[in-house]
C-alpha positions in Angstrom: -32.0 -69.3 42.6 -30.6 -72.9 42.3 -30.4 -74.4 38.8 -32.5 -77.6 39.8 -35.3 -75.4 41.4 -35.3 -73.5 38.0 -35.7 -76.5 36.0 -38.2 -78.0 38.2 -40.3 -74.7 37.9 -40.1 -74.6 34.1 -40.9 -78.2 33.9 -44.0 -77.7 35.9 -45.0 -74.5 34.3 -44.4 -75.6 30.9 -45.6 -79.3 31.0 -43.1 -80.4 28.8 -40.2 -82.9 29.1 -37.1 -82.0 31.0 -35.0 -81.9 27.7 -37.0 -79.3 26.2 -37.1 -77.3 29.2 -33.4 -77.6 29.4 -32.9 -76.5 25.9 -35.0 -73.4 26.5 -33.2 -72.6 29.5 -29.8 -72.8 27.7 -31.0 -70.7 24.9 -32.1 -68.2 27.0 -28.8 -68.2 29.1 -30.7 -68.2 32.5 -27.9 -70.5 33.9 -25.9 -68.6 36.5 -22.3 -68.9 37.5 -21.1 -66.8 40.5 -23.8 -64.6 39.8 -23.4 -64.2 36.2 -24.4 -65.8 33.2 -22.3 -68.6 32.2 -20.1 -68.9 29.1 -20.9 -72.3 27.6 -18.6 -74.3 25.4 -18.8 -77.5 23.7 -18.0 -80.6 26.0 -16.1 -82.6 23.6 -13.7 -79.7 22.3 -13.4 -78.5 25.8 -12.2 -81.6 27.3 -9.8 -82.4 24.3 -8.2 -79.0 25.3 -7.5 -80.3 28.6 -6.3 -83.6 27.5 -9.2 -85.7 28.5 -11.5 -88.2 26.6 -15.1 -88.3 26.5 -17.4 -91.1 26.0 -21.1 -91.2 25.8 -23.2 -94.2 27.3 -26.4 -94.2 25.1 -28.1 -96.5 27.4 -27.8 -94.4 30.6 -27.7 -91.2 28.8 -24.4 -90.1 30.7 -20.9 -88.9 29.6 -17.7 -90.4 31.0 -14.8 -88.3 31.1 -11.5 -89.7 31.7 -8.1 -88.0 32.2 -5.2 -90.2 33.6 -6.6 -91.8 36.6 -9.4 -89.3 36.9 -13.0 -90.9 35.9 -16.1 -88.3 35.9 -19.4 -89.3 35.1 -22.1 -86.5 34.2 -25.8 -86.6 33.3 -27.3 -83.8 31.5 -29.1 -81.3 33.7 -27.7 -82.5 37.1 -25.5 -80.3 39.1 -24.1 -83.4 40.8 -21.2 -85.4 39.0 -19.3 -88.4 40.2 -15.7 -88.0 40.6 -14.0 -91.5 40.9 -17.3 -92.5 42.5 -17.4 -89.4 44.9 -20.1 -86.8 44.4 -19.1 -83.2 43.4 -21.5 -80.3 43.0 -20.6 -78.2 39.8 -21.7 -74.5 39.5 -23.4 -75.2 36.1 -24.7 -78.6 35.0 -24.0 -80.2 31.6 -26.6 -79.2 29.1 -27.7 -80.5 25.7 -28.1 -77.7 23.1 -29.1 -78.7 19.6 -28.4 -82.2 20.4 -24.7 -81.8 21.5 -23.4 -81.5 25.1 -22.1 -78.1 26.5 -20.5 -77.3 29.8 -19.5 -73.9 31.3 -15.9 -72.8 30.9 -15.4 -73.6 34.5 -16.5 -77.0 34.4 -13.1 -78.4 33.6 -11.4 -76.6 36.6 -13.9 -77.7 39.0 -13.6 -81.5 38.2 -10.0 -81.5 37.5 -9.1 -79.7 40.7 -11.7 -81.2 42.9 -9.1 -83.1 45.0 -11.1 -86.1 44.9 -8.7 -88.3 42.8 -6.4 -89.8 45.5 -4.5 -91.9 42.7 -1.4 -89.6 42.9 -0.2 -88.4 46.3 2.9 -86.3 47.2 5.8 -88.0 48.6 6.5 -87.0 52.4 9.9 -88.3 52.1 11.2 -89.0 48.6 12.2 -92.7 47.9 16.1 -93.1 47.9 15.9 -94.9 44.4 14.0 -91.9 42.9 15.7 -91.4 39.5 17.6 -88.3 38.8 15.3 -85.4 37.8 15.6 -83.1 34.8 17.3 -80.6 36.9 19.8 -83.1 38.6 20.8 -84.3 35.1 21.4 -80.7 34.0 23.3 -80.0 37.1 25.6 -83.1 36.4 26.3 -82.1 32.9 27.1 -78.6 34.0 29.4 -80.0 36.7 31.2 -82.0 34.2 31.4 -79.1 31.7 33.0 -76.7 34.1 35.6 -79.4 35.4 39.2 -79.7 34.6 38.3 -82.8 32.7 35.8 -81.3 30.1 36.3 -81.6 26.4 34.3 -80.6 23.2 31.6 -83.0 21.9 31.3 -85.0 25.1 29.1 -88.1 24.2 27.3 -89.9 27.0 25.9 -93.5 27.1 24.2 -92.8 30.6 23.8 -90.3 33.4 21.9 -91.7 36.2 21.8 -92.0 40.1 24.4 -93.8 41.8 22.7 -96.6 43.8 22.7 -96.0 47.6 23.7 -98.4 50.1 21.1 -101.3 50.3 20.6 -101.5 54.0 19.9 -97.7 54.2 17.5 -97.9 51.4 15.5 -100.7 53.1 15.6 -98.7 56.2 14.3 -95.6 54.9 11.6 -97.4 52.9 10.2 -99.5 55.6 10.5 -97.1 58.5 9.2 -94.0 56.5 12.5 -92.1 57.2 13.8 -89.3 55.2 17.0 -90.4 53.4 19.7 -87.9 54.3 22.7 -89.2 52.3 24.1 -87.0 49.5 22.7 -88.0 46.2 25.6 -88.8 43.6 25.3 -88.9 39.8 27.4 -91.5 37.9 28.0 -91.1 34.2 29.7 -93.0 31.3 31.3 -91.1 28.4 32.5 -92.6 25.0 35.7 -91.0 23.7 37.1 -93.0 20.5 38.5 -96.2 22.1 38.2 -94.9 25.5 35.4 -95.3 28.1 35.4 -92.8 31.0 33.4 -93.5 34.1 32.8 -90.6 36.5 30.7 -89.4 39.3 29.3 -85.9 40.4 28.3 -85.2 43.9 25.0 -83.4 43.5 25.3 -81.3 46.7 28.6 -79.8 45.9 28.2 -79.8 42.0 31.7 -81.2 41.7 33.1 -84.2 39.7 34.4 -86.7 42.3 35.5 -89.4 40.0 37.1 -89.6 36.6 38.5 -93.1 35.4 39.5 -93.8 31.8 39.3 -97.3 30.4 41.4 -97.8 27.3 40.4 -100.1 24.4 36.9 -100.5 25.6 33.9 -100.2 23.3 30.7 -98.7 24.8 27.2 -98.8 23.4 26.0 -97.6 20.1 24.6 -94.0 20.5 22.1 -92.1 18.4 24.7 -89.9 16.8 26.4 -93.2 15.5 23.1 -94.2 13.8 22.7 -90.8 12.1 26.5 -90.8 11.0 26.2 -94.3 9.4 23.4 -93.3 7.1 25.4 -90.5 5.6 28.7 -92.4 5.7 27.3 -95.3 3.6 25.1 -93.5 1.4 27.7 -91.1 0.3 30.5 -93.8 -0.5 31.3 -94.3 -4.1 32.0 -98.0 -3.8 28.9 -98.5 -2.1 26.8 -96.5 -4.7 28.3 -98.6 -7.4 27.4 -101.9 -5.4 23.9 -100.5 -5.5 23.8 -99.9 -9.1 24.8 -103.3 -9.9 21.6 -104.4 -8.0 19.6 -101.9 -10.2 19.4 -99.1 -7.3 20.0 -95.9 -8.6 18.4 -93.6 -6.0 20.7 -93.7 -3.1 18.3 -91.5 -1.0 15.9 -94.4 -1.1 18.3 -96.8 1.0 17.8 -97.1 4.6 20.9 -98.4 6.5 20.7 -100.3 9.8 23.9 -100.1 12.1 24.6 -103.5 13.6 27.2 -104.5 16.1 29.6 -107.1 14.9 30.5 -109.1 18.1 33.9 -110.7 18.1 35.3 -113.8 16.4 38.9 -113.8 17.6 40.2 -112.2 14.3 38.5 -114.9 12.0 36.4 -112.3 10.5 39.4 -110.1 9.5 38.6 -107.3 12.0 40.9 -106.2 14.9 39.0 -106.0 18.2 40.4 -102.3 18.8 38.5 -101.2 15.6 35.4 -99.3 16.8 33.4 -100.6 13.9 29.7 -101.4 13.0 28.4 -103.4 10.2 25.6 -102.0 7.9 22.9 -103.9 6.0 20.5 -102.0 4.1 17.1 -102.0 2.9 15.1 -100.3 0.1 12.3 -97.8 0.8 9.8 -98.6 -2.0 7.0 -96.3 -0.5 4.9 -98.9 1.1 5.9 -97.9 4.6 7.6 -101.1 5.4 11.2 -101.0 4.1 12.1 -104.1 6.2 10.5 -106.0 3.6 13.0 -105.1 0.9 16.3 -106.2 2.0 19.5 -105.5 -0.1 20.9 -109.0 0.3 24.7 -109.9 0.2 25.8 -106.5 0.6 27.5 -105.5 4.0 29.5 -102.4 4.7 31.9 -102.2 7.7 32.0 -98.8 9.0 34.9 -97.1 11.0 33.1 -94.9 13.6 36.2 -92.9 14.5 37.5 -92.1 10.9 33.9 -91.9 9.6 34.3 -94.2 6.5 33.8 -97.7 5.1 36.8 -99.8 5.7 35.6 -102.9 4.1 32.9 -103.8 1.7 31.5 -107.2 1.6 29.5 -108.4 -1.4 28.1 -111.9 -2.5 26.1 -113.0 -5.4 23.2 -110.6 -6.4 20.0 -111.3 -5.1 16.9 -109.2 -6.6 15.6 -106.9 -3.9 11.9 -108.3 -3.2 9.7 -105.7 -4.6 6.2 -106.7 -3.7 4.3 -104.3 -1.3 4.0 -105.3 2.2 2.4 -102.5 4.0 1.7 -102.7 7.7 -0.6 -99.8 8.2 -3.9 -100.9 9.7 -6.6 -100.2 7.1 -9.6 -100.6 9.5 -8.9 -99.5 13.0 -12.6 -100.0 13.9 -12.5 -103.8 13.5 -14.0 -104.2 17.1 -16.9 -102.7 19.0 -15.8 -100.4 22.0 -14.6 -102.3 24.9 -14.6 -99.9 28.0 -12.8 -100.9 31.2 -14.3 -98.5 33.7 -13.5 -97.7 37.3 -16.3 -95.6 38.3 -14.9 -95.4 42.0 -11.4 -94.6 41.1 -8.3 -96.8 41.1 -7.4 -99.5 43.5 -3.8 -98.4 43.6 -2.1 -95.1 44.5 1.2 -93.6 43.3 3.3 -91.6 45.7 6.3 -90.3 43.8 7.5 -93.4 42.3 6.1 -95.7 44.7 3.1 -97.9 43.8 0.7 -99.2 46.6 -1.9 -101.6 45.6 -3.6 -104.1 48.2 -0.9 -105.8 50.1 1.9 -104.8 47.7 4.1 -101.8 47.8 7.1 -101.2 45.5 9.1 -98.7 43.7 9.2 -98.2 39.9 11.9 -96.6 37.7 13.6 -96.3 34.3 17.0 -97.2 33.5 18.6 -96.1 30.4 20.2 -99.6 29.8 18.0 -102.1 31.1 14.7 -100.2 31.3 11.9 -100.8 33.8 13.1 -101.4 37.3 11.1 -102.6 40.3 12.6 -102.0 43.8 11.9 -102.6 47.5 8.7 -104.9 46.7 7.1 -105.6 49.9 3.9 -107.7 50.8 1.9 -106.6 53.8 1.0 -109.7 55.7 -1.1 -109.4 59.0 -0.4 -105.8 59.2 3.6 -106.3 58.7 5.4 -105.2 55.3 7.4 -108.4 54.5 10.5 -108.1 52.1 10.1 -110.0 48.9 12.5 -108.3 46.4 15.0 -105.4 46.7 15.7 -105.1 42.9 14.2 -106.9 39.7 14.9 -105.7 36.1 15.8 -107.1 32.7 19.5 -107.9 33.2 20.3 -108.5 29.5 19.2 -109.9 26.5 20.8 -111.5 23.3 19.0 -112.2 19.9 21.4 -114.7 18.2 20.8 -115.7 14.5 21.3 -119.0 13.0 22.3 -118.3 9.4 26.2 -118.4 8.6 26.0 -116.4 5.5 27.9 -113.1 5.3 25.1 -110.7 6.1 23.8 -112.9 9.1 26.9 -114.8 10.8 27.6 -111.7 13.0 24.0 -111.1 14.3 24.0 -111.8 17.9 22.7 -108.6 19.1 22.9 -107.6 22.8 19.9 -105.4 22.8 20.4 -103.8 26.3 24.2 -103.9 26.7 25.0 -102.5 23.0 22.1 -100.3 22.3 20.7 -99.3 25.6 17.0 -100.6 25.7 16.0 -97.7 28.2 16.9 -95.2 25.6 15.0 -96.9 23.0 11.8 -96.9 25.3 8.5 -96.7 23.3 5.6 -94.4 24.4 2.6 -96.4 25.3 -0.7 -95.6 23.7 -4.0 -96.2 25.6 -6.5 -98.4 24.1 -3.9 -100.4 22.0 -0.5 -100.8 23.8 -2.4 -100.8 27.2 -5.9 -100.9 28.2 -8.0 -97.6 28.6 -7.9 -97.8 32.3 -4.1 -97.6 32.4 -2.4 -94.8 34.1 0.8 -93.6 32.1 3.8 -92.3 33.7 6.4 -90.1 31.9 10.1 -91.0 32.6 13.4 -88.6 32.2 16.8 -90.0 31.2 19.8 -88.4 30.1 20.4 -88.2 26.1 23.6 -88.8 24.4 24.7 -85.1 24.8 24.1 -85.3 28.6 20.8 -83.3 28.4 17.6 -84.4 30.2 15.0 -85.9 27.9 11.4 -86.6 29.0 10.1 -89.9 27.5 6.2 -89.5 27.7 4.1 -92.4 28.7 7.0 -94.7 29.4 5.2 -96.9 31.9 1.7 -98.2 32.1 0.1 -99.5 35.3 -3.3 -101.0 35.4 -5.5 -103.4 36.9 -7.1 -106.4 35.6 -9.5 -109.3 36.2 -7.5 -112.5 35.9 -10.1 -115.2 36.5 -11.5 -116.9 39.6 -8.8 -116.7 42.6 -10.4 -119.7 44.1 -13.8 -121.6 43.9 -15.5 -124.4 45.8 -19.2 -125.5 45.6 -20.4 -128.0 48.3 -23.7 -129.8 47.6 -26.6 -127.8 49.0 -24.1 -125.1 50.4 -23.4 -121.5 49.4 -20.9 -121.0 46.5 -17.5 -119.9 48.0 -15.4 -118.1 45.2 -13.3 -114.9 45.0 -12.1 -113.0 41.9 -8.4 -112.7 41.2 -6.9 -109.3 40.4 -3.6 -108.6 39.0 -1.8 -105.2 38.8 0.5 -104.9 35.5 3.4 -102.5 35.2 4.2 -102.4 31.5 7.2 -101.0 29.7 8.1 -101.4 25.9 11.2 -100.9 24.0 11.9 -100.8 20.3 15.1 -101.9 19.1 15.2 -101.6 15.4 12.6 -104.1 13.8 11.7 -105.7 17.0 9.5 -104.3 19.8 9.6 -105.9 23.3 6.9 -105.6 25.8 7.9 -106.5 29.4 5.2 -107.0 32.1 5.6 -107.2 35.8 2.3 -108.9 37.0 1.6 -108.7 40.8 -1.0 -111.0 41.9 -2.9 -110.3 45.3 -1.9 -113.8 46.2 1.7 -113.1 46.4 2.9 -114.3 42.8 5.0 -112.0 40.6 4.8 -112.7 36.8 7.7 -111.5 34.6 6.3 -111.7 31.1 8.1 -110.8 27.7 6.5 -110.4 24.5 8.2 -109.8 21.2 6.4 -108.1 18.4 7.3 -105.8 15.5 8.8 -107.0 12.2 11.1 -109.9 11.6 14.4 -109.5 10.2 14.2 -111.2 6.6 16.5 -112.4 4.0 15.9 -111.9 0.2 16.1 -115.1 -1.8 15.6 -116.3 -5.3 12.7 -118.6 -4.4 9.1 -117.5 -4.8 7.4 -120.5 -3.6 8.7 -123.8 -2.0 8.1 -125.5 -5.7 11.1 -123.3 -7.1 14.4 -125.1 -7.8 16.3 -123.0 -5.1 13.6 -123.4 -2.4 15.4 -126.0 -0.3 18.7 -124.2 -0.1 17.0 -120.9 0.3 15.1 -122.1 3.3 18.1 -124.1 4.8 18.2 -121.7 7.8 14.8 -120.2 7.8 11.2 -120.2 6.5 9.7 -118.8 3.2 7.3 -116.5 4.6 6.4 -114.5 1.4 7.7 -114.5 -2.2 11.5 -114.2 -2.3 11.5 -113.5 1.8 12.9 -116.0 4.3 12.3 -115.5 7.9 15.7 -116.6 9.5 15.6 -118.9 12.5 16.9 -117.1 15.6 16.3 -116.8 19.3 15.2 -114.3 21.7 16.8 -115.0 25.2 16.2 -112.9 28.2 17.8 -112.8 31.5 16.2 -111.1 34.6 18.4 -110.0 37.6 16.4 -110.5 40.6 17.7 -109.4 43.8 15.5 -111.2 46.1 15.1 -110.7 49.8 12.8 -113.4 50.9 11.6 -112.0 54.4 15.2 -110.8 54.8 18.5 -110.6 53.1 20.0 -113.9 54.1 18.7 -116.7 52.0 19.6 -120.3 50.7 19.1 -122.0 47.3 17.0 -125.0 47.8 16.2 -127.8 45.4 13.4 -130.2 45.9 12.7 -133.2 43.6 9.7 -135.5 43.8 11.0 -139.0 43.3 9.6 -142.4 43.3 10.7 -144.7 46.1 9.9 -148.3 47.2 7.0 -148.5 49.4 8.1 -150.0 52.7 5.1 -149.7 54.8 3.2 -152.5 53.6 -0.3 -152.6 51.9 -1.1 -153.3 48.1 1.3 -150.4 46.8 4.6 -151.3 45.5 5.9 -147.6 45.5 5.4 -144.2 46.9 6.4 -140.6 46.3 8.8 -138.5 48.4 10.3 -135.2 47.9 14.2 -135.0 48.2 15.6 -131.7 49.4 19.1 -130.2 49.1 20.8 -126.8 50.0 23.0 -125.7 47.3 26.5 -124.7 48.5 28.2 -122.7 46.0 27.7 -120.5 42.9 28.9 -122.9 40.4 26.7 -125.7 41.9 23.7 -123.6 41.4 24.3 -123.1 37.5 21.9 -125.2 35.8 19.4 -125.8 32.9 15.9 -125.7 33.9 14.2 -129.1 34.4 10.6 -128.4 35.2 10.2 -131.4 37.4 12.6 -130.0 40.1 11.3 -127.1 42.3 13.7 -124.2 43.1 13.4 -122.1 45.9 15.0 -119.1 47.2 14.6 -119.8 50.9 15.0 -118.1 54.3 16.2 -120.6 56.9 15.9 -118.1 59.6 12.2 -117.5 59.4 9.6 -119.9 59.5 5.7 -119.9 58.8 3.5 -120.9 61.7 3.9 -124.6 60.7 7.7 -124.5 61.0 8.4 -124.4 57.2 11.1 -121.7 56.2 9.6 -119.0 54.2 10.5 -119.4 50.5 9.8 -118.2 46.8 9.8 -120.6 44.0 11.8 -119.5 40.8 10.1 -120.5 37.6 12.0 -119.6 34.3 9.4 -121.2 32.0 5.9 -120.8 33.2 4.3 -121.0 29.7 4.6 -119.3 26.3 3.3 -119.0 22.8 6.8 -119.8 20.9 9.0 -123.0 21.2 11.1 -122.7 24.6 14.8 -122.0 24.2 16.2 -124.8 26.1 19.6 -123.1 25.7 21.5 -121.4 22.8 21.4 -123.4 19.6 25.1 -123.2 18.8 28.0 -125.7 18.9 30.2 -125.4 22.0 33.0 -124.0 20.2 31.5 -120.9 18.9 33.0 -117.6 19.7 29.7 -116.4 21.2 30.1 -118.9 24.0 33.6 -117.3 24.9 32.0 -113.9 25.3 28.5 -114.9 26.9 27.5 -117.8 29.2 24.1 -116.5 30.6 22.0 -117.6 27.7 22.8 -121.3 27.9 21.7 -122.0 31.5 18.4 -120.9 32.9 19.4 -120.7 36.6 22.2 -118.8 38.1 22.5 -117.8 41.8 25.4 -115.5 43.0 26.4 -113.9 46.2 25.3 -110.3 45.8 27.9 -107.8 44.7 26.8 -104.3 43.9 29.1 -104.1 40.8 27.7 -107.4 39.3 24.8 -106.0 37.5 24.7 -107.2 33.8 24.8 -111.1 33.0 26.8 -110.2 29.6 29.1 -107.7 31.7 29.1 -103.9 31.7 31.0 -103.4 28.4 30.0 -106.3 26.0 30.2 -104.5 22.8 33.2 -106.3 20.9 33.9 -108.2 24.1 36.5 -111.1 23.8 35.5 -112.9 27.1 33.0 -113.2 29.5 32.9 -110.4 31.9 29.3 -111.2 33.1 28.1 -114.3 34.8 30.9 -116.4 33.7 33.2 -114.1 35.7 30.9 -113.6 38.6 30.9 -117.3 39.5 34.6 -117.7 38.8 35.4 -117.5 42.6 32.9 -119.9 43.4 31.3 -118.2 46.4 29.4 -119.9 49.0 26.0 -119.1 48.7 24.6 -120.6 52.0 22.6 -118.1 54.1 23.9 -115.1 52.3 22.3 -112.1 50.6 21.6 -113.7 47.0 20.8 -112.7 43.4 19.0 -115.0 41.2 19.6 -114.6 37.5 16.8 -116.1 35.6 17.1 -116.9 31.8 14.2 -117.6 29.6 13.5 -117.2 26.1 12.2 -118.7 22.8 13.6 -120.4 19.6 11.8 -118.2 17.0 11.1 -120.4 13.9 9.3 -118.1 11.5 5.7 -118.5 10.0 3.7 -117.0 7.4 1.2 -115.8 10.1 4.0 -113.6 11.5 4.5 -111.6 8.3 4.5 -108.5 7.5 4.2 -107.8 11.1 4.3 -110.4 13.8 1.4 -110.7 16.6 3.0 -110.5 19.9 4.7 -113.7 21.2 4.9 -114.2 24.8 7.2 -116.0 27.1 5.9 -116.3 30.8 8.0 -116.6 34.0 7.0 -116.7 37.6 8.1 -115.9 41.2 5.6 -117.9 43.5 5.3 -117.8 47.3 6.2 -121.3 48.9 5.4 -121.6 52.6 5.7 -117.8 52.8 2.4 -117.5 54.2 0.5 -119.5 56.9 -2.6 -120.1 54.8 -4.5 -119.0 51.7 -3.2 -115.3 51.5 -6.4 -113.9 49.7 -9.0 -114.8 52.2 -10.5 -111.9 53.4 -8.2 -109.6 55.3 -7.4 -105.9 55.8 -4.5 -106.0 53.5 -6.6 -107.2 50.7 -9.5 -104.6 51.0 -9.5 -101.8 48.4 -8.6 -98.5 49.3 -12.2 -97.4 49.8 -12.7 -100.3 52.1 -10.0 -99.3 54.5 
């Protein structure tokens, strides 16, 4: 007999409410599953065992079960549950026993294996840019280990896929063809003062390239950070310096290994030395050692010889000792805010390819630059139109403005020197991303050459973003539509700072690229307790007093995004449009008029410029027109708003050594002819570099950029002047950038069309 029939009979016979009938039924175990009495288990515990979350809606007396992209809604006593909005009959309903929900042991299998969740789909043909799998990383390592080149203790800064030929990738992606080229893994090994670049053919399992670069400094690896702590804290001279500062327990000292840059020998360090500078903090037990800097003490560590080669000391500044905990005391400061998608997701994920409305693009994680968006297309009138072949953080620099001994060298190239992808921070639902996010794992190679899975490395979620458009004519129906955005989020923690990067896809064709900085400021210990103290003016010369004896030093966060845009095709131009005031020559009472002057930039060097927001800059395809005869284009906007002061450029004098090593930070727009070897604005090997091997070198030949395959390098960022509200932990400060369609479409792209219907409407 069916469960519903039993309950109906019981209810009629007993003449009591359904809840009582259900309780009696469950207690007597008259529920049947596959002909036998069902074994019932607590709902909450059972779902937790399967990695699912359960929320009760008191108003509707229903339970929402969520796991990844799967949303299940179940009401007590009903054998019909909704799985992503679709009905599913279960063998035994959810019941209430002694006030608590219980389900059969088979309930989880039935809902999780129903096949009704269509968010994740199997690739018929793998995308050519799918990253190396764990197996491929292991195969690459074994091939190197078994080769004639192998040596003991090999240290890797990367093992990743060699990027296939661009035209073949587009062909495979757009035409849904199997990519049948052999996959190749490329790797970088660090061996003393050598960097070794190589390649492994994954089909033959053979090393096909081994190229040794002399006197080249690679990235800082994990074992360097571990080694520095031991080297410094065991050094007798360092212990003596600590004792002078009243620190006897060296186990409480936390070291931070920092890249030293290059100053032409002015700092007394030869470029060939493989060194790090180490500043330290005191762990006082408050959970925030960053608040207790050991000022004016810098150890220079030789990584090859595993020892301190120079100890720099200044005047003794007492370690700030007041507690500065950052643990949240009250996690429940808000009532629950549940974002639910009862009908399932509006996007689907096939392998590493995301489909959302008109957008289709590939996501991956690179060990150096982190999140990469590739082969982004927009479906317009049934046709997938190219927008961007590849987009990612190219590089970034965080230069500090304090010239003192423990600060002058601090100009961190976070991705080029430390590898921001390897420092990916796992994302937590409900705090780092909304509860409706789908979280994706990523796999990269660790420094030993072995695969490392990063759980929850990328978050993907949809959100409401205000009205897309609205118009209300008098006595006419309202015309309005909602704006939706799809966000792809990645977070990297580099020492004290956490960086959040959002790629935001809008259904109207706009792509936002937003960078958020949070975490803990790098602070300086000083004598002054308040701004009324005698030393306060000098102590705050290069920063702000944000706590007693603590200065937040002024610095910058400068990001550069590498954007291989293909606006409706590979051959594009860089165009500037300037609204100008001209004399009115057409009569009437006006003396002036507005016109737009337009020019196409000819060469790479002409394209380099600071951002003037009054100028419209377009990457334009002169070979394609919209229905009105205008060339299809995308506007490039490095500053589309922010919560910190904009960095108009690097705040340094022109003769600073930093400018000899880097150019990208001081100009916001760069456009180069595409070269597959030009990937990083600071150059491939930026640690201790003595010249600009990045964008400064890329534009040296001043290539013609008219009607060519172009890459736009967009620099943005903030000048971080500290404030008390950012201490002891900094609320996220954002800088917003934008890529905006400009005559790319024939009309408003978000008017009702097939491409903008949700999957359930298609």
